[in-house]
N, CA and C atoms as a LAMMPS dump frame, in Angstrom:
ITEM: TIMESTEP
0
ITEM: NUMBER OF ATOMS
375
ITEM: BOX BOUNDS ff ff ff
-5.0000000000000000e+02 5.0000000000000000e+02
-5.0000000000000000e+02 5.0000000000000000e+02
-5.0000000000000000e+02 5.0000000000000000e+02
ITEM: ATOMS id mol type element x y z
1 1 1 N 0.854 -1.171 0
2 1 2 C 0 0 0
3 1 3 C 0.897 1.231 0
4 2 1 N 0.439 2.304 -0.541
5 2 2 C 1.246 3.528 -0.573
6 2 3 C 1.486 4.077 0.835
7 3 1 N 2.638 4.687 1.016
8 3 2 C 2.98 5.332 2.293
9 3 3 C 2.165 6.626 2.395
10 4 1 N 1.548 6.835 3.534
11 4 2 C 0.769 8.065 3.721
12 4 3 C 1.715 9.253 3.853
13 5 1 N 1.21 10.415 3.566
14 5 2 C 2.005 11.644 3.67
15 5 3 C 2.529 11.83 5.098
16 6 1 N 1.677 11.553 6.093
17 6 2 C 2.082 11.696 7.488
18 6 3 C 3.197 10.732 7.871
19 7 1 N 3.06 9.471 7.45
20 7 2 C 4.1 8.479 7.745
21 7 3 C 5.406 8.851 7.042
22 8 1 N 5.308 9.31 5.819
23 8 2 C 6.498 9.714 5.064
24 8 3 C 7.215 10.867 5.764
25 9 1 N 6.447 11.795 6.349
26 9 2 C 7.046 12.925 7.047
27 9 3 C 7.818 12.463 8.287
28 10 1 N 7.342 11.394 8.926
29 10 2 C 7.999 10.889 10.129
30 10 3 C 9.221 10.046 9.792
31 11 1 N 9.057 9.087 8.869
32 11 2 C 10.132 8.122 8.65
33 11 3 C 10.983 8.38 7.409
34 12 1 N 10.547 9.264 6.544
35 12 2 C 11.331 9.585 5.356
36 12 3 C 11.377 8.483 4.312
37 13 1 N 10.526 7.492 4.424
38 13 2 C 10.51 6.377 3.472
39 13 3 C 9.538 6.699 2.346
40 14 1 N 9.979 6.51 1.128
41 14 2 C 9.14 6.805 -0.036
42 14 3 C 8.564 5.514 -0.616
43 15 1 N 7.522 5.665 -1.409
44 15 2 C 6.935 4.51 -2.095
45 15 3 C 7.974 3.832 -2.985
46 16 1 N 8.831 4.63 -3.61
47 16 2 C 9.852 4.077 -4.509
48 16 3 C 10.816 3.156 -3.752
49 17 1 N 11.134 3.5 -2.514
50 17 2 C 12.038 2.673 -1.729
51 17 3 C 11.429 1.317 -1.383
52 18 1 N 10.122 1.228 -1.399
53 18 2 C 9.449 -0.015 -1.051
54 18 3 C 9.169 -0.91 -2.251
55 19 1 N 9.383 -0.403 -3.446
56 19 2 C 9.148 -1.212 -4.641
57 19 3 C 10.025 -2.452 -4.605
58 20 1 N 9.388 -3.605 -4.782
59 20 2 C 10.11 -4.869 -4.809
60 20 3 C 10.435 -5.425 -3.432
61 21 1 N 10.069 -4.726 -2.364
62 21 2 C 10.32 -5.222 -1.011
63 21 3 C 9.405 -6.413 -0.733
64 22 1 N 9.875 -7.381 0.052
65 22 2 C 9.016 -8.536 0.355
66 22 3 C 7.839 -8.124 1.229
67 23 1 N 6.78 -8.881 1.127
68 23 2 C 5.625 -8.696 2.002
69 23 3 C 5.959 -9.269 3.373
70 24 1 N 5.301 -8.769 4.406
71 24 2 C 5.515 -9.295 5.754
72 24 3 C 5.256 -10.795 5.78
73 25 1 N 4.224 -11.222 5.095
74 25 2 C 3.871 -12.642 5.087
75 25 3 C 4.974 -13.519 4.493
76 26 1 N 5.842 -12.931 3.662
77 26 2 C 6.939 -13.691 3.062
78 26 3 C 7.997 -14.087 4.091
79 27 1 N 8.197 -13.277 5.12
80 27 2 C 9.254 -13.58 6.084
81 27 3 C 8.76 -13.74 7.521
82 28 1 N 7.462 -13.6 7.748
83 28 2 C 6.919 -13.699 9.11
84 28 3 C 7.25 -15.022 9.797
85 29 1 N 7.105 -16.176 9.127
86 29 2 C 7.457 -17.428 9.816
87 29 3 C 8.93 -17.462 10.247
88 30 1 N 9.805 -16.95 9.395
89 30 2 C 11.23 -16.904 9.74
90 30 3 C 11.46 -15.959 10.918
91 31 1 N 10.765 -14.828 10.921
92 31 2 C 10.887 -13.871 12.015
93 31 3 C 10.455 -14.496 13.337
94 32 1 N 9.34 -15.213 13.329
95 32 2 C 8.872 -15.873 14.545
96 32 3 C 9.867 -16.929 15.026
97 33 1 N 10.411 -17.699 14.102
98 33 2 C 11.388 -18.724 14.474
99 33 3 C 12.66 -18.085 15.032
100 34 1 N 13.099 -17.027 14.416
101 34 2 C 14.309 -16.331 14.853
102 34 3 C 14.141 -15.752 16.255
103 35 1 N 12.955 -15.259 16.549
104 35 2 C 12.708 -14.629 17.837
105 35 3 C 12.177 -15.548 18.912
106 36 1 N 12.042 -16.828 18.598
107 36 2 C 11.465 -17.759 19.574
108 36 3 C 12.279 -17.761 20.866
109 37 1 N 11.595 -17.505 21.975
110 37 2 C 12.243 -17.497 23.28
111 37 3 C 12.989 -16.213 23.6
112 38 1 N 13.05 -15.279 22.665
113 38 2 C 13.77 -14.022 22.879
114 38 3 C 12.85 -12.993 23.54
115 39 1 N 13.463 -12.023 24.181
116 39 2 C 12.718 -10.894 24.729
117 39 3 C 12.744 -9.772 23.716
118 40 1 N 11.6 -9.189 23.436
119 40 2 C 11.504 -8.064 22.516
120 40 3 C 11.796 -6.792 23.299
121 41 1 N 12.713 -5.988 22.795
122 41 2 C 13.053 -4.704 23.394
123 41 3 C 12.576 -3.619 22.446
124 42 1 N 11.745 -2.712 22.942
125 42 2 C 11.199 -1.655 22.094
126 42 3 C 10.961 -0.408 22.929
127 43 1 N 10.943 0.731 22.271
128 43 2 C 10.632 1.993 22.934
129 43 3 C 9.172 2.315 22.63
130 44 1 N 8.391 2.513 23.679
131 44 2 C 6.944 2.656 23.545
132 44 3 C 6.391 1.376 22.91
133 45 1 N 6.717 0.269 23.548
134 45 2 C 6.445 -1.073 23.013
135 45 3 C 5.007 -1.313 22.578
136 46 1 N 3.99 -0.825 23.292
137 46 2 C 2.622 -1.118 22.832
138 46 3 C 2.374 -0.68 21.382
139 47 1 N 3.009 0.405 20.953
140 47 2 C 2.851 0.88 19.58
141 47 3 C 3.384 -0.162 18.597
142 48 1 N 4.625 -0.607 18.789
143 48 2 C 5.236 -1.571 17.871
144 48 3 C 4.582 -2.947 17.967
145 49 1 N 4.286 -3.373 19.175
146 49 2 C 3.684 -4.692 19.363
147 49 3 C 2.296 -4.735 18.73
148 50 1 N 1.594 -3.623 18.758
149 50 2 C 0.286 -3.561 18.096
150 50 3 C 0.395 -3.843 16.605
151 51 1 N 1.397 -3.243 15.954
152 51 2 C 1.602 -3.509 14.524
153 51 3 C 1.983 -4.965 14.296
154 52 1 N 2.868 -5.491 15.129
155 52 2 C 3.289 -6.883 14.985
156 52 3 C 2.1 -7.828 15.129
157 53 1 N 1.292 -7.62 16.153
158 53 2 C 0.112 -8.472 16.353
159 53 3 C -0.839 -8.416 15.169
160 54 1 N -1.082 -7.204 14.668
161 54 2 C -1.996 -7.048 13.544
162 54 3 C -1.481 -7.767 12.306
163 55 1 N -0.205 -7.625 12.011
164 55 2 C 0.357 -8.268 10.822
165 55 3 C 0.394 -9.788 10.963
166 56 1 N 0.731 -10.281 12.154
167 56 2 C 0.721 -11.728 12.361
168 56 3 C -0.687 -12.286 12.204
169 57 1 N -1.669 -11.573 12.703
170 57 2 C -3.06 -12.008 12.548
171 57 3 C -3.46 -12.034 11.078
172 58 1 N -3.046 -11.027 10.314
173 58 2 C -3.369 -11.011 8.871
174 58 3 C -2.781 -12.213 8.147
175 59 1 N -1.63 -12.688 8.651
176 59 2 C -0.967 -13.842 8.038
177 59 3 C -1.506 -15.162 8.57
178 60 1 N -2.392 -15.089 9.565
179 60 2 C -2.929 -16.297 10.168
180 60 3 C -1.926 -17.026 11.041
181 61 1 N -0.983 -16.299 11.597
182 61 2 C 0.084 -16.933 12.373
183 61 3 C -0.088 -16.792 13.883
184 62 1 N -1.22 -16.333 14.32
185 62 2 C -1.433 -16.195 15.754
186 62 3 C -0.69 -14.999 16.321
187 63 1 N -0.222 -15.153 17.543
188 63 2 C 0.396 -14.03 18.229
189 63 3 C 1.769 -14.425 18.751
190 64 1 N 2.711 -13.494 18.708
191 64 2 C 4.013 -13.731 19.319
192 64 3 C 3.805 -13.771 20.829
193 65 1 N 4.476 -14.69 21.493
194 65 2 C 4.304 -14.839 22.938
195 65 3 C 5.548 -14.39 23.706
196 66 1 N 6.366 -13.599 23.068
197 66 2 C 7.603 -13.146 23.682
198 66 3 C 7.356 -12.202 24.851
199 67 1 N 8.292 -12.216 25.789
200 67 2 C 8.326 -11.189 26.822
201 67 3 C 8.71 -9.883 26.135
202 68 1 N 8.254 -8.768 26.685
203 68 2 C 8.536 -7.464 26.09
204 68 3 C 9.097 -6.535 27.162
205 69 1 N 10.201 -5.865 26.842
206 69 2 C 10.762 -4.815 27.686
207 69 3 C 10.582 -3.492 26.959
208 70 1 N 10.076 -2.515 27.664
209 70 2 C 9.799 -1.204 27.082
210 70 3 C 10.784 -0.178 27.634
211 71 1 N 11.68 0.326 26.781
212 71 2 C 12.673 1.296 27.255
213 71 3 C 12.033 2.621 27.652
214 72 1 N 10.85 2.903 27.169
215 72 2 C 10.163 4.125 27.608
216 72 3 C 9.809 4.014 29.093
217 73 1 N 9.304 2.854 29.491
218 73 2 C 8.981 2.635 30.904
219 73 3 C 10.245 2.588 31.758
220 74 1 N 11.294 1.971 31.237
221 74 2 C 12.561 1.936 31.976
222 74 3 C 13.119 3.345 32.156
223 75 1 N 13.02 4.166 31.114
224 75 2 C 13.505 5.547 31.198
225 75 3 C 12.691 6.343 32.214
226 76 1 N 11.394 6.086 32.281
227 76 2 C 10.562 6.772 33.281
228 76 3 C 11.012 6.418 34.697
229 77 1 N 11.413 5.159 34.891
230 77 2 C 11.888 4.742 36.211
231 77 3 C 13.28 5.299 36.497
232 78 1 N 14.132 5.336 35.481
233 78 2 C 15.506 5.806 35.668
234 78 3 C 15.597 7.327 35.759
235 79 1 N 14.721 8.022 35.049
236 79 2 C 14.739 9.49 34.981
237 79 3 C 13.334 10.019 35.265
238 80 1 N 12.855 9.883 36.499
239 80 2 C 11.445 10.177 36.793
240 80 3 C 11.037 11.642 36.685
241 81 1 N 11.964 12.563 36.615
242 81 2 C 11.588 13.986 36.61
243 81 3 C 11.551 14.602 35.215
244 82 1 N 11.783 13.812 34.195
245 82 2 C 11.772 14.347 32.826
246 82 3 C 10.365 14.766 32.419
247 83 1 N 10.297 15.717 31.514
248 83 2 C 8.991 16.142 30.975
249 83 3 C 8.511 15.22 29.866
250 84 1 N 9.431 14.627 29.128
251 84 2 C 9.056 13.769 28.012
252 84 3 C 10.01 12.603 27.869
253 85 1 N 9.563 11.593 27.153
254 85 2 C 10.34 10.361 27.04
255 85 3 C 10.444 9.859 25.6
256 86 1 N 10.452 10.785 24.63
257 86 2 C 10.654 10.383 23.233
258 86 3 C 12.066 9.808 23.095
259 87 1 N 12.195 8.774 22.316
260 87 2 C 13.489 8.124 22.129
261 87 3 C 14.529 9.114 21.625
262 88 1 N 14.156 9.931 20.666
263 88 2 C 15.125 10.881 20.094
264 88 3 C 15.603 11.886 21.132
265 89 1 N 14.707 12.351 21.987
266 89 2 C 15.102 13.329 23.003
267 89 3 C 15.956 12.692 24.093
268 90 1 N 15.584 11.504 24.534
269 90 2 C 16.397 10.797 25.522
270 90 3 C 17.79 10.542 24.973
271 91 1 N 17.859 10.094 23.724
272 91 2 C 19.151 9.814 23.103
273 91 3 C 19.995 11.076 23.008
274 92 1 N 19.392 12.186 22.621
275 92 2 C 20.139 13.447 22.53
276 92 3 C 20.645 13.872 23.901
277 93 1 N 19.777 13.81 24.908
278 93 2 C 20.164 14.228 26.259
279 93 3 C 21.265 13.343 26.842
280 94 1 N 21.249 12.065 26.486
281 94 2 C 22.25 11.121 27
282 94 3 C 23.45 10.979 26.065
283 95 1 N 23.431 11.765 24.983
284 95 2 C 24.508 11.767 23.983
285 95 3 C 24.736 10.374 23.382
286 96 1 N 23.631 9.702 23.056
287 96 2 C 23.692 8.404 22.394
288 96 3 C 23.691 8.62 20.888
289 97 1 N 24.452 7.836 20.176
290 97 2 C 24.478 7.911 18.712
291 97 3 C 23.171 7.333 18.187
292 98 1 N 22.424 8.118 17.432
293 98 2 C 21.123 7.66 16.939
294 98 3 C 21.125 7.223 15.479
295 99 1 N 22.147 7.538 14.718
296 99 2 C 22.075 7.247 13.293
297 99 3 C 20.926 8.033 12.691
298 100 1 N 20.173 7.412 11.799
299 100 2 C 18.99 8.045 11.211
300 100 3 C 17.749 7.621 11.98
301 101 1 N 17.107 8.571 12.611
302 101 2 C 15.907 8.264 13.385
303 101 3 C 14.82 7.682 12.492
304 102 1 N 14.029 6.803 13.055
305 102 2 C 12.899 6.147 12.39
306 102 3 C 13.333 5.189 11.289
307 103 1 N 14.561 4.711 11.395
308 103 2 C 15.035 3.62 10.537
309 103 3 C 15.26 2.428 11.456
310 104 1 N 14.8 1.27 11.07
311 104 2 C 14.725 0.112 11.965
312 104 3 C 16.04 -0.195 12.676
313 105 1 N 17.111 -0.366 11.943
314 105 2 C 18.367 -0.76 12.572
315 105 3 C 18.905 0.348 13.47
316 106 1 N 18.849 1.579 13.017
317 106 2 C 19.336 2.688 13.838
318 106 3 C 18.49 2.856 15.096
319 107 1 N 17.187 2.757 14.98
320 107 2 C 16.32 2.864 16.157
321 107 3 C 16.563 1.695 17.112
322 108 1 N 16.799 0.503 16.581
323 108 2 C 17.077 -0.659 17.429
324 108 3 C 18.369 -0.451 18.21
325 109 1 N 19.378 0.074 17.552
326 109 2 C 20.656 0.34 18.239
327 109 3 C 20.486 1.422 19.304
328 110 1 N 19.728 2.454 19.004
329 110 2 C 19.477 3.518 19.978
330 110 3 C 18.703 2.971 21.163
331 111 1 N 17.725 2.148 20.893
332 111 2 C 16.916 1.538 21.945
333 111 3 C 17.797 0.676 22.852
334 112 1 N 18.698 -0.102 22.263
335 112 2 C 19.599 -0.942 23.058
336 112 3 C 20.53 -0.077 23.905
337 113 1 N 21.06 0.996 23.332
338 113 2 C 21.939 1.885 24.09
339 113 3 C 21.188 2.508 25.266
340 114 1 N 19.946 2.925 25.042
341 114 2 C 19.128 3.481 26.115
342 114 3 C 18.862 2.421 27.178
343 115 1 N 18.568 1.207 26.758
344 115 2 C 18.358 0.115 27.701
345 115 3 C 19.577 -0.069 28.602
346 116 1 N 20.765 -0.071 28.011
347 116 2 C 21.986 -0.26 28.797
348 116 3 C 22.194 0.861 29.81
349 117 1 N 21.897 2.103 29.413
350 117 2 C 21.998 3.228 30.341
351 117 3 C 21.004 3.044 31.493
352 118 1 N 19.77 2.752 31.164
353 118 2 C 18.738 2.574 32.186
354 118 3 C 19.063 1.393 33.111
355 119 1 N 19.522 0.301 32.53
356 119 2 C 19.86 -0.88 33.333
357 119 3 C 20.991 -0.548 34.307
358 120 1 N 21.946 0.252 33.858
359 120 2 C 23.038 0.644 34.746
360 120 3 C 22.573 1.508 35.9
361 121 1 N 21.56 2.313 35.679
362 121 2 C 21.015 3.177 36.729
363 121 3 C 20.088 2.383 37.654
364 122 1 N 19.287 1.514 37.097
365 122 2 C 18.256 0.816 37.863
366 122 3 C 18.753 -0.459 38.532
367 123 1 N 19.891 -0.997 38.088
368 123 2 C 20.39 -2.236 38.636
369 123 3 C 20.801 -2.054 40.088
370 124 1 N 20.265 -2.893 40.975
371 124 2 C 20.654 -2.767 42.379
372 124 3 C 22.109 -3.202 42.571
373 125 1 N 22.771 -2.574 43.531
374 125 2 C 24.185 -2.907 43.802
375 125 3 C 24.339 -4.263 44.425
């Protein structure tokens, strides 16, 4: 389906970049097998998990049963006095390398870096 104007403004992905890309259903079984038993780490996890659940349902593959860690919630616990918890702002404030925001691999790396910072603060001695 075509990328909406709003989505394009956020992620910078064009329809042309998606031409010839595989459908989710083409790799969903492999994705589930690869992630079996793994914990999903995401920032504002309900947003991403909602998309994952919807796409898995469309493919008739049921639901992923993975544990989920949300770095947004971890950041709230580690930095309780902040006004906001957007990944990009947390990364900037903590001087984490973000790469290109809203790109899967770069966002995953930023999320992991934020997780490590939060874990270091929240981990009991």
